[in-house]
KOLDRENGU-255010 format. One record per residue: x, y, z of N, C-alpha, C in turn. Coordinates in pm, whole numbers, plus 50000, padded with zeros to 5 digits. Layout:
N
XYZXYZXYZ
...
END
This chain:
769
710273900780307708853902880323708113894480220
708363881680222707853873080116706453867880144
705973868380270704643863180300703793874680354
703003880680265702243892380302701183889180407
700513877780394699453874180489700023872780629
701143865780639701723863780772702173876980831
702683885980746703133898780799701963907080847
700873906780772699693914180815699193909280950
699213896180972698793890581100699723895481211
701033896081180701973900681282701733915181321
701343923481221701053937381253699893938381349
698843930381325697683930381414698083926081554
698903915581561699353910781692700193921381762
701063927981685701913938381745701083949781799
700023953281724699143963881773698453959781901
698043946981907697393942182029698353942182145
699583938282117700573938182225700833952382277
700763962082186700983975882228699943980382330
698733974682319697663978782410697843973382551
698503961482568698553956482704699623946382731
700073939382622701013928682649702433933882650
702673944382573704013950382572704823945982453
705123955382360705953952682242706453965882188
706973966082066707403978082001706643979581871
706003990781849705253993081726705604006781670
705334008681540705684021281475704764032281526
705344043181572704564054481621704294064481511
703404073781538703004083481436704114093381403
705114094381489706194103681464707314097781379
707114085381328708124079081246709084070781325
709084071881457709944063781540709144052181596
709784043481672709074032481735708744036281878
707574032381923707134035982058707564025382157
708184029682265708654020482367707494016482459
707184003282467706103998382554706523985082611
707383985582714707903973382775708413964282665
709563968182602710083962482479710143947282481
709583941282375709683926982352711063924282294
711843916282360713223914082317713323907182182
712243901582132712243894882002712043904681887
711583916781920711333926981818712373938081831
712953941881717714083951081716713713963681636
713673975381699713453987681624714713991581548
714553995381422715713999281341715414012181265
716474019081231716384031681157717414031681044
716974036080926717874037580810717784051980764
718894059180779718984073180735719704073580601
719084079780502719674079380368719694092780296
720664094080207720734105580117721014100479976
720864108979879721164105779740721594118479668
722384116879564722754128079474723314140079551
724294137779634724894148379714725734157879629
726434152679529727184160579431728154170479495
728824166179600729844174779660729344187979712
728054188579748727434201279790727754204279936
729004207079963729444209180101728794221480164
728544231580083728094244280140727134251080042
726094243780002725164248479899723804251179961
723484263579993722174266580055721044266179952
719854263580001718664263779919717494267980008
716294267079954715124271080032714064260380027
713134260880121712054251080130710834257980190
709684251280190708504257180255708684259680404
709684252880463709894254180607711074263180643
711784268280541712914276880571714144273380491
715254279680525716514277680455717074263780482
717584257380377718084243680389719444242580321
720104230980342721354227980274722574229880362
723694224180314724954225180387725284212280460
726474207080436726874194380497726994195480649
727424207080700727574208480844726214208080915
725174213680851723824212880907723274198680891
723594192280780723124178580758723674169280866
724924170980901725524162481004724774163981136
724464176181175723724178381300722324172681294
721624174981181720254169881168720214154581168
721184148281106721234133681109721474128781252
722394135281321722674131281460721454133081549
720754144281533719564146781615718444136881585
718274133481456717224123981418717534110081472
718794106381468719194093481525718984093281676
719374104081742719224104581888717764103681929
716894110581856715464109881887714934095681871
715374088781768714954074981746715404065981862
716664067281899717194058782007716454061582138
716244074082169715554077682293714134072382293
713444073682182712064069182174711944054182195
713034046882171712994032282183713794027082302
714114036082394714784031782515716194027082494
716824031482387718204027482358719144038882397
720134035582478721034046082529722084050082426
722404040982336723394044082232723134035082111
724034036082014723834028481890724844017181877
725294011981990726304001381985725793988881916
724503986481919723943974681853723583977481708
723953989281660723703993081520722233992681484
721403997781573719973998781540719734009581434
720664018681418720544029381318721744028881225
721494030681095722574030380997722354041380894
723444046180834723374056780734723904051580600
723114053980494723434048480362723224059280256
723764056780137723594066280028723304058679897
722594065879804722134059479681722794065279556
724074069079566724834072679447724934087579420
725914090979333726214104879295726624113179415
727434107679500727984115679610728994125679556
729664122279447730684130979388730304133679243
731044143179182730804146679042729804157779030
729974166178926729134177978905729074186279032
730224188279092730314194279226730734208879220
730334216779320730854230379331732374230279347
732994241579319734444242179318735074238679452
734404241679563734984238979695735274224079713
734544215679642734824201379644735474196879513
734924201579400735384196979270736824200079241
737324211879282738724215279255739694206379331
739184199779432740004190579511739594176179484
739084173679361738694160179319737684153779415
736854161879477735804157179568736344149779691
737614151279717738154144779838737604150979967
737294163979971736634169180091735264162580116
734564158880009733274152180026733444138680093
734474131380056734734118480120734994120480269
735754130680302736014133480444734724136680519
733864144580457732604148480521731694136380540
731614127680439730794115480454731324106680566
732634106480582733214099080695732784105280829
732844118580838732454125180961730974122780993
730164121280888728724118980908728394104180924
729394095580924729254081280956728384073480855
728574076380726727904068280625728654055280606
727904044280608728534031080610728454023480478
727354024980405727154017180282726604026480175
727054024680052726544032679942726664025179811
726054030679707726174024879574726744035179479
726904031279354727414040379252726264047579182
726504060179147725634067379054726384069378925
725764075278827726454077578701727634086978716
727574096478812728664106178824729904100378889
729794089078952731014082479001731884077778884
731294077578763732044073578643732604085578566
732374097778615732724109678537734174109778492
735064105678578736494105278542737014090978538
736084081678530736454067578526736434061478665
736084048678673736034041978804737394041078870
738444041078790739784040378849740054052578937
739664064378887739874076578966738944076679088
737704072179072736814071579188737364061979293
737904050979250738484041379345739694047579416
740494055679344741614062579409741094071979518
740024079279486739444088379584738954080779706
738254069579682737774061379795738924056379881
740014052679816741144046979889742044057579951
741814070479919742664081079972744044080779913
744144076479788745464075079725746034088179678
747354088479663748044100279611747784101579461
748024113679408747854115879264748794126879218
749234125679095750014136279030749304141078903
748064136878885747344139578761746534152478765
746494159178879745624170778890746404182778943
745694193178983746344205579024747154203679152
747964213579180748894212679293748164211879426
747044219079439746354218679568745774204779595
745384197679489744894183979507746054174679540
747154176479473748314167979499748774169179644
748664181279700749154183679836748064182279942
746864178879900745754177579995745964165380084
745454166080205745574154980301744534144280266
744954134380187744034124080138743544115280253
742294111080243741704102780348740824092080283
741014079680324740224068680267738804068980320
737884064280236736474063780274736214052080369
735254054180459734834043380549733654035480494
733154039280376731964032780320732314019980244
731384010480249731403999080159730564002680037
731073999879917730334002579795729733989579743
728403989779722727723977879670727103981379535
727343973179436726743975079304726743961579234
725563956279211725463942879155725303942179006
724973953378940724673952378796725723958878707
726923961178760728043965778679729093954778678
729353949478559730313938478549731273940978433
732463935678445733463937178339733093928478219
733273934178102732983926477980733933914677965
735123916278019736143905977999735833892978070
735333893778194735113881278270733813881078350
733013891678340731723891778409731783894678557
732943898378609733063901278752732793915978779
732423919078902732193932878943733553939578961
733773951578906735103957678907735533962779044
736843963879059737503970479173737103964679309
736733952179310736423945779438735113950179501
734313958179429733003961779483732153949079493
731223949079588730393937379611728963939979565
728213929279533726813931379492725923935279609
726313931179728725523934379847726403933879971
725883939580079726543939380209725513934780312
725943926380403725063921980512725483929280638
724513936180699724773943880819723883938880932
724483935481045723683931181160723153943281234
721833944281240721193955581306720363950581423
720873953181542720173949181663719993934181677
720873926481616720783911981626720133905181506
719703912881405719093907281284719903911781163
720243902381075720993905680954720083912480852
720573923280797719853930580691720763931280569
720213927880453720993928280329720793941280255
721893947080203721843959480126722393956479986
721513956479886721883953979747722053967479677
723043968679589723253981079514723053979179364
722353988679301722223988779154722284003279105
722754004978983722804018178919721954017478793
721394028878752720524029278635721204023678511
720464016078433720994010778308721014021378198
720564033478229720724044578135722154049578130
722994044278213724324049878231725154050678103
725034041378007725814043277884725454055977809
724264061277831723854073877768724244086077850
724814083877968725054094878060726524097578087
727384088778041728804089378078729644088477951
730814094777953731724093877840731994079277805
731974076677675732064062777629733334055877677
734454063077680735704056477719735754053077867
734834058577947734804055378090733894043578124
733124039078028732234027578056732374016577951
733304018277858733404008877747733803994777790
734373993477909734823980177954733773972878037
732573978978054731593973278145730263970278075
729593960478126728193957978092727333962378210
726163967678178725233972178282723983963378274
723823955178374722783944978373721443950778420
720373944078380719033948378417718913949478569
718403960978614718323963478758717423953378829
716233951078772715283942078837715803927778843
716403923178735716943909578733718083908178833
718873918878847719973918578944719423917879087
718413925879116717813925579250717223911879280
716503906379183715913893079203716983882579230
718073883379157719163873579173719763874279313
720123886279357720823887379485719863886779604
718603889979582717623887779688717503872879718
717463864979612717393850379632718653845279701
719813850879665721063846579726721103850279874
720603862279907720553866380047719583857580127
718433854680070717463846280138718033832280163
718813827480068719433814380086720423814480202
720943826280236721853827680349721113830980478
719793831080471719003833780590718713848380613
719003857180514718743871480526717393874380462
716443878580541715073880880492714733895780482
715413904080556715193918580551716143924480448
715593930280343716423934480230716123948980193
717213956680177717153970680135717903971980004
717353979479909718023981779781718453996379775
719743998579754720274011979729720364013379577
719474021379520719354021879373719514036079323
720404037779228720484050779161719544050179040
718264049579072717184047978974716084057879012
715534065178916714624076278949713234071978997
712634080879076711264079179126710714092879162
709404093679182708774106579208707454104779281
707244113279380705944114679447705494129079432
704254131579392703784145379380703864152879514
704074165879507704114173879628705494175279686
705574176679818706844178179886706734171580024
707814171380099707784164280228706694168780324
706214180980311705154185480401703824178380373
703714172280255702474165180219702434150880272
703564145880320703604131880363703684122480245
703554109580273703704099780166702524100580069
702784095379947701754095379843702044084879739
701524086779620701764077279512703194078579461
703664068179396705034068079345705004064279197
705814071079117705964067678976707444067978940
707754063678819709134064278773709744050578753
711014050778709711704038478674711874029078793
711984034578915712124025879033710844017779056
709714023679023708434016379033708404005078931
708794008378806708843998078703709783986878743
710893990778802711893980878846711293971378950
710623976779050710063968179154708863959979104
708103965479014707013957478956707583945378882
708693947478813709323936178744709903926178843
710523931378949711063922379052709933913679109
708823919879140707693912379197707123902279099
707253905278971706743895978870707653883878853
708963886378843709883875278815710323868178942
710163874679059710583868579186709593872579294
708403866579295707353870479391707783869579537
708743861079570709213859479707710493867279733
710653878779667711933885979671712293891679807
711323894979893711563899980028712243913580034
712083921879929712623935479932711663944480010
712173950480116711333958780204711453973680175
712613977980126712873992280111713773994679991
713434005279912714284009779802714594024479823
715884027779827716294041779823716574045279677
715824054679622715954058679482716874070679469
717164074579345718014086179319718014089779173
718914098579136719204102178998718374113878945
717074114478977716274125378922716004136679021
716614135979140716624147279234715224151479278
714374141879307712994145079342712634139979481
711494144779527710914139579652710144126879622
710384116479701709674103779684709424097579820
708184093479842707834085979964706494079179941
706544066179916705324058579893705644043879882
704644035979852704804021479846704434016079709
705144005679671704793997479556704593983379610
703363979079616703103966379684703433967879831
704363959679878704773960180018706193965680034
706653972879933708003978579936707923993779945
708593999380040708694013980054709754019179958
709454030479887710424037079800710564051579846
711804055979869712064069579915713164075979833
713134089279826714214097279767714124111179829
715274117479850715294130179923716044141079847
715464144879733715994155879653717474153779617
718294163879636719714163379598720464174279674
721794174079661722664184579716722474186979865
722104176279940721964177680084720784186080127
719774187580040718604195580076717724188380178
717764175180176716884167280265717514153580285
716874145580369717344131880392716144123080425
716324110180406715264100480431715434094480571
714364094380647714344088380781713374076580777
713904064580765713094052580753713204044580882
712074040580937712064032781062711174020681046
711514010281119710723998081114711073988781230
710443977181230710643967281337711063954081274
712203948981318712673935881274712283925281376
712023913281328711663902081413712823892281414
713353889481532714513880581541714183866281500
712923862481513712523848881478712383847381327
711623856581265711423855681119712593861681043
713413869581113714563876581052714133886180942
712943891580959712383900380857711683912080925
711313921980844710523932980896709133928180932
708593933581038707233930381077706223935580975
706513946880916705633953180817706473962480732
705883967380628706603977080543707093988680629
708383991980621708904002980704708174016080678
708114024380780707574037880767708704047380726
708334059080675709374068680634708844082780636
709764091980657709494106180637710724112280570
710484121380477711574128780414711684141980489
712844144180549713034155880635713944165980566
713524178380564714384189080512715604190680601
716724193580537717964196580609717954211380646
717154214480747716944228380786718174234280856
718384246980830719514253980892719074260781022
718254253781101717814259381230718484252281348
719614245781319720364238581423721804243681423
722554239581524723964243381530724774234681435
725474240481340726234232281245727324224181314
727594212481258728594203581317729994209381298
730724210681406732044217181401733054208981322
733014195781338733974187381267733804188081116
732554187781071732304188780927732644202880878
732314212980959732604226680919734094228980901
734884222480980736324224280969736854218780837
736264207680790736654202080660736294211980548
735104217780558734654227280456735544239680457
735844244880575736674256980585738074254380529
738614242580556739934239180503739904239180350
738854233480295738744232880149738624246980090
737804255280153737684269080105739034276280108
739774274380213741064281180224741984277480108
741884265180061742734260579951742244265579815
740934266179797740414269379663740014284079648
739864291379759739374305179751740204314179661
741534313279665742304321979575741904320279428
741394308579396740974305979258739524310079237
738634305379324737204306879296736664320879323
737344328779404736834342179436737324352879340
738144349079246738704358679152737644363179051
737374376379042736414381178942736964379078801
736114374578711736564372278574735724379978472
734664386778517733844394278422732674401078490
731824407178408730644414278455729414408878382
728264410178446727024406278381725944416778407
724854416178328723854426778334722744424178436
722834413278509721804410178609722414401978721
721674400678829722184393178944722234378378917
721304373578836721224359278805720864357478659
721604348878590721204344278457720774329678473
719504327178447718944314378487719144303278385
719244291278437719254279378352717844273578336
716874279478406715494274778394715004276578251
714274266778202713844266878063712394271178049
712064276277932710684279877902709934267677847
708744269977793707934258877744708584251577628
709524258277560710224252077447711554245777488
711804244877619713054239177672714274247277626
714144260277630715234269377596715504278377716
716764280977746717084289477861718074300377821
718034311877888719014322477860720444317677882
720674310377991722034305878020722504295677917
721604287077873721974277477769722374284477641
721664295177606722024302877487723374309477504
723644314677623724934321177649726074311177636
725904299477694726964289277692727284285077549
726264282177470726524277677333727024289077245
726544301177268727114312677195728604313877224
728954312077351730354312977391731204302177328
730694290077319731454279077259731724281877112
730724287077044730894289976902731894301476881
731774311876963732664323376948734104319676983
734304311777088735674308177128736324298977026
735524290776960736074282376852736574291276738
735774301276703736174310276594737404318376632
737494322376762738674329776806739934321076801
739724307976810740854298776799741194295776654
740504302476561740784300476420740084288476360
739044283576428738324271776381736954276076332
736694274076205735404277976148734334267976191
733294272976255732184264376297730864271076260
729854262976241728534268076207727614268976328
727644258576411726704257776522727424252676647
726754254276761727194248076886725954242776957
726094231277020724994225177094725534218877221
724744219377327725144212777450723934206477515
724174195877591723094189177663722714197477785
721424198977806720964207477916721414202178052
721584188978065722014183178191723414187178231
724194192378137725544196878169725594210778227
724444217478233724364230878293723884229078436
724774230178531724504225478667724024236178764
724104248778726723684259378819723384271978741
722614281078802722454294478746723794301678753
723984311378664725154319978673724804331578765
725464332078879725124341778984726204352478992
725784365078984726714376078995726734382079135
727804388879166727964395579295727894410679273
726974417279342726784431679324728074439079356
728484447779262729704455579282729694467679190
729724479679249729834492079175728754493579068
727534490479104726434492379011726304481678906
727134471478912727054460478817727094447378895
727314436578825727374423478889728614416078842
729504413378937730744406678905730514391678898
731194385278801731154370778787732494365278832
732474356378928733724350378977734014337278906
735254332878918735664320078861734794308878918
734544309279048733764298779111732334298379060
731754310279036730374310678984730304304578846
731294307478763731314301878628731554286778631
732464282378719732764268078728731554260178777
730744266278862729554259378912728554256678800
728564265078697727654263278584728104251678496
729394251078466729954240678379731094233478451
730774224378544731814218678629732534206378574
732054200678464732544187478426733914187378361
734254198078290735514197978217735474188778097
734274186978037734164178677917734924184977802
735524176677719736264181477603735274186077497
735544197777440734694202877333735304199177199
734544192177119735034187276990734284194176877
734994196476769734374201676648734114189776557
732854187776525732424175776455731704179676326
732014172576218731284174676094730044165776091
728904172076067727634164976060726874169875938
726094161275878725244165675769724044173075826
723394180775740722174187375783721134177375830
721084165775764720134155375805720464150075944
721774148575975722174144176109721754154276215
721894167076182721514177576277720014177376303
719224175876198717764174976215717404162776299
718094151676275717834139576354718134141976502
719254148676530719604151576670718564160676734
718114170776662717084179576716715794171976743
715444162876654714224154976675714354145476793
715584141076823715764131776935715484138477070
715384151677071714954158477193713534154477232
712754150577133711334147977157711034133077173
712094125177193711954111177233711904110577386
711504099277439711584096677583710974107877667
709824112577626709084122877702709904135477725
710764138777629711584150977635712434151577761
712914139877803713744139377923715094146177900
715614145077779716904151177747716694160977631
717314172777642717174182477536718434190977525
718494198677418719714206077383719504221077395
720594228177418720664242477401721514244977276
721114254677194721734255877061722154270177033
723104271576941723564284576894723864283576745
723534294476671723824294976528722684290376441
721624285576501720464281376424719194283876504
718104284176432716774284576493715944273776426
714924269176495714084259176430712654260176481
711764254976397710344254176430709984239476446
709204236576547708724222876565707214223076585
706604211576563705154210676572704754197676638
703454195576652702924183576717701734178776637
701694165576612700554160176538699414156476632
698354150876575697174147676656697464137276763
698494128976739698864118776837699764124276947
700084137276940700944143277041702424141877013
702784136476896704194134476863704774147376804
705914151276857706544163676813707664160676713
707864170076622708934168476524709384182276476
710624182976432711194195276378710804196376232
710314208076192709824209576055710604219875975
711354228476039712064238875965713264243476047
714454242675988715674247076055716334257775969
716674268876031717324279875959718654283176024
719594287075941720894291575990720774305776043
721844310476099721814323676163721454334776065
721824332975937721534343275837720124342075782
719334332675833717954331275791717734321575676
718824316675616718664306975507718394293075563
717774284975481717334271875524718514262275536
718494253875639719514243475655719394233475540
720504230375477720534220775367720864206975425
719914197975417720114184875480721204176775411
721534180175287722584172675217723964178975236
724014190975293725294197775314725954193075443
727234196075456727994192575577728284205275657
728084204375786728294215875875729244211975988
729854222076048730734219776162730044224276291
730004215276388729244217576510730144215376631
730094224476727730804222576854729884214776948
730324203076992729594195277093730624189777192
730174186177312731124180277406731284165277379
732344159677433732634145677404731574136277461
730824140877559729714132977612728644131077504
728274141877437727284140877329727854133377209
729124135577179729734128877064729694113677082
729714109277206729614094977234728184089977242
727214098577207725814094377211725144096577345
725764104877431725214107377564723824113177560
723044110377666721644114577678720804109377561
721224098177504720494091377395720484099077264
721424108377245721534115477118722464107677023
721934096676972722744087976886723134094576756
722384104776712722694111376585724104117276586
724574121776702725894127976708727024117876683
726754105176704727794095076681728094093476532
727264099076446727484098276301728494108576254
728884117576341729784128376303731234123976290
732014132476227733454130376213734164141576285
734984138076385735714148376458736814154176370
736854167476362737854174076279738744183576358
738334186876481739144195976562738684195176707
739374202376795739044202576937739394216176993
738604220777091738944233177161739054230077310
739204240177393739384238077536738174231077598
738344224677713737194218477783736094228777811
734884223777835733744232777849733904242677964
734484238178076734684247378189735594258878149
736744255578090737714265878050737134274977942
736404269077848735834276977739734834287177792
734014282977887733024292177944733714303378022
734704299878100735444309978177736154319678083
736814314477980737524323077885736574332177809
735394327077777734404335177706733954346877793
733664344077920733254354878011734354365378020
735604360978030736724370278039736874378777913
736434373477799736604380677672735534391177649
734484391177730733374400377710733474412477803
733094424077752733054435977837732004434277946
730824429777907729764426678002728834416477937
728504405978011727594395877959726174401777953
725544399977840724164404377820723284391977809
722204391577884721324380077883720744377977744
720994366577680720494364377544718974363277542
718414367477431716974366077412716634351477379
715404347777407714914334477371714274335177232
713954323677177713294323177047714014314776945
714984306976989715694298076895714914285276868
714004282076958713084270876939711664276576940
710914273976835709564279776824708574268776789
707504268276866706444258576838705344265076754
704904257876652703744262076572702864249976545
701574252376533700664241576501700854237276356
700374225176324700474220476186699694229476092
698564234876138697774243876055698554256676025
699204262276126700014274276107701154271876009
701794260476024702934257275938702484255275794
701354248375773700844246175638700494259375571
699874268575646699514281575589700764289575554
701764289475640702994296875612703704291175490
703694277975478704354271575363703644275375234
702314275275237701544279075119701794293575083
701764302475181701984316675155703374319175095
704374312275150705744314175102705894308974960
705264297674928705354291974795704694300974692
703504306174724702794315074632703564328074614
704154333074722704954345174710706174342874623
706784330974634707954327774551707574327274404
706404321574374705934321374236705714335674187
705064343674270704794357674233706074365374205
707054363674293708304371374282709164366974164
709014354574120709924349074019709284347473880
708044351573865707344349373738707264362273656
707774361773533707634372673435707304366473300
706564373873217706174369173084706634379172978
707004373972860707134382672744705744385172687
705544396872625704224400072575703814390472464
702544387872460702004378772358701084386972267
701394386172135700644394072038699874384971943
698894390971883698064383471789698934376871683
698664364171662699374355771565700734350871612
701184354471735702434348771786702274333771802
703294326271761703234311771772703734306671907
704554314671974705194310372099704914320472209
704564315372327704434323672447705584320072541
706394330072582707604327772661707514334672796
708284329372890708364335673021709384328873111
709414333473232710344327773330709624326873464
709844315773538709164313673666710044305173758
709444298873854710184290473949710724278273875
711994275173887712534263373818711744250773849
711484243073745710764230373763709274231673776
708744243873770707294245773783706584241673655
705344237473670704494234173555703704246573516
703694249573385702984261173333701844256273245
700624260173281699444256273204698774268673149
698294267673022697634278872956696164275372936
695274284072978693834282472958693334294872888
692854293472763692324305172694690884307172733
690524319472754689174322872799688264326372682
688854328172567688074330672446688384319672344
687784320672230688034311272120687794296972166
686574293572198686144280072230686864274072350
687324282372441687974277572565689094267572535
689874269972436690974260972401691984260272515
692724249672522693694247672631694994242372574
696074249872594697374245372548697934234772641
698744225772590699324215072672700284221072774
700254216472902701164221873004702604217972977
703514226873015704944223873000705634226573134
706904222073149707674223573272708834233073248
708974242873337710084252373326711414245273349
712464250173279713764243673292714444247573423
715714243473438716424245773564716634260373594
716534269073493716634283473514715284290173523
714224282073510712874287473519712284291773386
713034290673275712544295073145711534285073088
710564290073015709604281272950709114287472821
708664278872729708024283072605706814274272582
705714280372541704484272972514704074275272369
703824264372297703364265172159701914269772156
701684281472101700344287272095699824288171952
700494281371857700164282871715698744278571682
698174269871762696824265071733695734273071804
696114283071878695144289971961694314300371884
694944306771781694224316671699693594327771783
694374333271874693874343871961693974357471892
693004365971920692924379171860693224389971964
693574401371913693784412971999692554415072089
692814416772219691734418872315691294406072385
691664394372326691394381872397692284380972520
691894372272610692734369772728692904354772747
693964351272820694144337272860694784336872998
694514325773069695074323873203696354315673196
697314319473276698554311773293698604307173439
698614294173461698694288773596700064282573616
700774287573717702114282373751701974273973878
702404261473870702334252073984703734247274017
704174249674142705534245574176705614230574204
706824225974238707054211574257706274205774374
705874214374470705114209774585703594210674564
703184215274445701764215774415701074228974445
701844239174488701244252174514701134260074382
699974266474361699694272874232699384287574247
699654294674136699294308774126698814311173983
697684317673965697124320373833697344334873794
697674336973666697854350373610696974351773486
696504363773457695724366473337696524375473242
696604371373114697384378673014696454383272902
696574395672859695794401072748696604400072618
695934396372510696574395372379696694409372319
697884412872271698124426072215698004425672063
697884437272006697844438171860699204434571803
699174428771684700444425471617701134438071573
702444437671558703224449071510702994451071361
702944463471315702884465771168704164460871103
704074456370974705264451570903705374458770768
706574458770716706844464870585706444455070476
705614459570372705154450470267706104449770149
707264455970163708274455370058708214467069964
707184475269973707064486669882707174499769953
707754499170071707934511570146706734515070230
705664506970223704484509570301704294498570404
703724501670516703474491870620702154485070597
702064472070638700764465570640700634457670768
699424455270801699134448670927699324433770913
700034427271005700124412571000698724406671002
698554396370921697234390270913696604393170778
697024404370701696584406270564697164394970479
696484391070382696924379470303697944383570199
699054388870244700094392670149701154381970136
701014371570215701924360070203703324362970246
703604374470301704994377270335705224381570477
704234380270566704414384970705704814373570796
705534376870906705944367171009705644372971145
705574364171241705394368571379706734373371433
706804385371485708094390571535708634381471646
709954380271649710624372271754710804381171877
710174377771989710294386272108711694387272163
712544377472128713904377872182714884384372086
714444386971963715374392571865715394407571866
715974412871759716104427471749715174432971642
714054425971623713134430271518711914437471572
712104443671687710984451471740710054443671827
710474431571871709644423571962709364431272090
708204429172144707794436872262707724427872384
707654433772498707564426272624706134426572676
705864416972763704504415772816704184426772912
702894428472929702474437673035702754431473170
702774439673274702844433873408701604425573432
701754415373518700664406073539700204406573682
698944408573704698384408673838697684395473864
698044388273973697414375374001695984377374046
695174366474034693814367374085693824369374234
692824376374283692654377274428692224363874481
692464361274609692034348774669690994351674775
690084342474790689104343674896689684338775024
688964340275135689464336175266689774321375272
689064313375189689304298975195690344294475096
691004304075033692114300674945691704298674801
690424298774767690014296674629690334309174547
690604307074420691004318074334689784325174278
689884338374261688864346074189689534352474070
688804354673956689444360173835690084373573862
691234375573799691914388373815691484398073706
691814410473727691584420373623692594418473512
692204421573389693154420773278694114432473288
695394429573276696404439973293696784445773159
696804458873140697154464873011698574461372969
698844462172840700154458772785701134470272807
702344466472835703424476272845704504472072748
704864480472653705834476772550707054485572564
707994481072649709194489372669710464482072630
710304470572560711484463572510712224455572613
711694453872737712374446272842711374437472915
711894426772977711034418273059710624425873183
709324428173202708914435373323708914426273443
709074432073558708904424673682707434424973721
706984413673779705604413073823705314424373920
704234431473892703884442573980704174456173920
704874456873798705084469773732703734475873698
703644488673696702404495473664702504501973525
701384502673453701334509573323700314520673329
700394529573235699494540973228698404537973127
697194536173177696074532573089695844543272983
695964556073018695734566672920696694565972804
697944563372833698954562472727698654550972634
698244539772693697924527972612696744530972519
695754537172578694544540272499694894549672383
695724559772412696114568972305696864561972195
697724552572233698474544872133697544536772044
696544530472107695584522572028694834531271930
694474543571969693784552971878694654556171757
695934558871781696844561971671697004550171577
697104537971635697224526071550695994524471463
694794526571522693544525471445693514535371331
693954547671356693964557871252694894553971138
696034548271175696984544071072696414533070985
695774523671046695174512570969694124517970871
693284527070921692224532970836692844540170717
693944547770741694614555070634695174545770530
695834535070570696444525670476695394518870390
694294514970451693254508170372692614517670270
692414530470310691874540370216692804542170097
694114542270128695094544370022695144532369927
695034520269988695084508269906693874507069815
692744512969862691534512269780691674521469660
END
């Protein structure tokens, strides 16, 4: 479709011919309308699916009714093809006017009815449904391309369970096209796959190019893709489009395992398109304006898609056989190209038809082989369904259960671990229970459907900083990939630019994660290889291994009396304002809880106390010319001493003590100066320190000479805006010990003591006179 102007003119001519001259034009029902068919114009149909994932018998729902199931899909595809042929006066499909194609992920992450048999029943079903051409998705790499090629070839195996070894293997009838996967060793496409296939449809050659998402290194175990390079999708399409055009092929279809999205659902009809497939085609149009790509089948993100980018139609039909794409158009034998951009409708795979008997027999055979395994009850749960659906913080009950189980099973194996984390994309289904005796039984098959991959679970040592980095990587790439966690909780926030970051991580016991410490984390080998773009996990050191994720989940369920749905709250969002206030409150509380003073008496040269280690202590006297002592820093144990010899404070004076921690948070305290202790003048009589007898000293508060302790200290009250207001002066308490902040004293007792001291002083002076 390289000449848009010429194609537009042809559409006008075709419409005119429909009125009286006789031709074939696209009808409103998605098929071509028969009007004394012009032999130069060829009606064609392309029926497509994507992301089937071995869903042989997986029901779902839609606005139009119950959907899903390969046996229903086979009937619906046959009926849609028959309607197309009838509408165009074609008695059969011998001229290949209709073709069936797929856009990757036909196997992998499959229910047990297919997965336990290495997805070989899915290959049989695709054969029965007459799929002719397909491409690779990321899940075709799940067990390595060598194993996928064995499945395609129907080869024997001794590497898996007995039922797979004895299964009646059948080779696939599909051609696999993939142009952007090449071997690092020599640049060739592996296993004889081709970059494209040319199919003659009604007398006109149509080219089918295959590409898989270049995100694949982040989606597949490293050892399964380490031998391949994944080339740019758009550049690959441009290259092979030019090669096809050089061979005279002008009608081009791209089978792409690349995501796309249209708002709404199939009942809304076509609409706008977004996603990586759009970016891909925009780039193709930029670097190769004459590319002639008419249709792109998208996949990977399991969404509804039906719309145009320029003159290229892009479609996608959900996943798991829920729907299929019905694309129709008109080819011109002279131009060897489509007359106009093909039309399309995404049709639900409704269960309102008679299921195909041949496909059903394949499914029933598979069930007969796997049922003894999958129907076996392995535990109980407290509800009918434990969902994998996530809340606004991307946390799910099922994700919490899975990671809790991984951590517990590691410990039961004698392996000490701190945390467990898993990628949310590895949780493939809700955990569904079967009602039985007032509870809900969990079967092996239900558990396997949740964790079908069999990824190896590794125990990896990571620093606290590595863990924080991994958590923050959830908020890259529009939060496309995220984790479920166990053993920790964290708070995250968002700045004015909308960027999210983790600000506080706590261990299960509530203590703060130490970024310099090393922790042991259970993760699957997919994450350990940097899967889903979590590169932080590649910094870890593997120290142990436990059973694969499927086995671990099943064993965990078996070990529990009854599964209880975990509560949410391991991920918590707070605004920056909330976080700043909480940090300030916690810092001030820490100062309050950790600050004590020894009592300060008239003529004392040193003021001592204990506070937060490393805090700065400043003294401000409120009397005696507002003198200010030089600030000092508390030692590693929080102890401090301040030289007050120049202050000349008297009994009844007060001074402020301001403690400022390392982060700049401050708390002010007010201290009252106490009377000095009486001393012996050497003649058996006491005299007050400060008399000019030349023989008095300031008592040492730490010694055994009667030193006293400070009164409890009450901090200033704060106003709503955080500013400090002066506190009340706290009376002295002299009990020979360091008081804790907040101790109370009895004002009456203090007052009585002061009266007695005054009387004693008066008596001594009278006697001396």
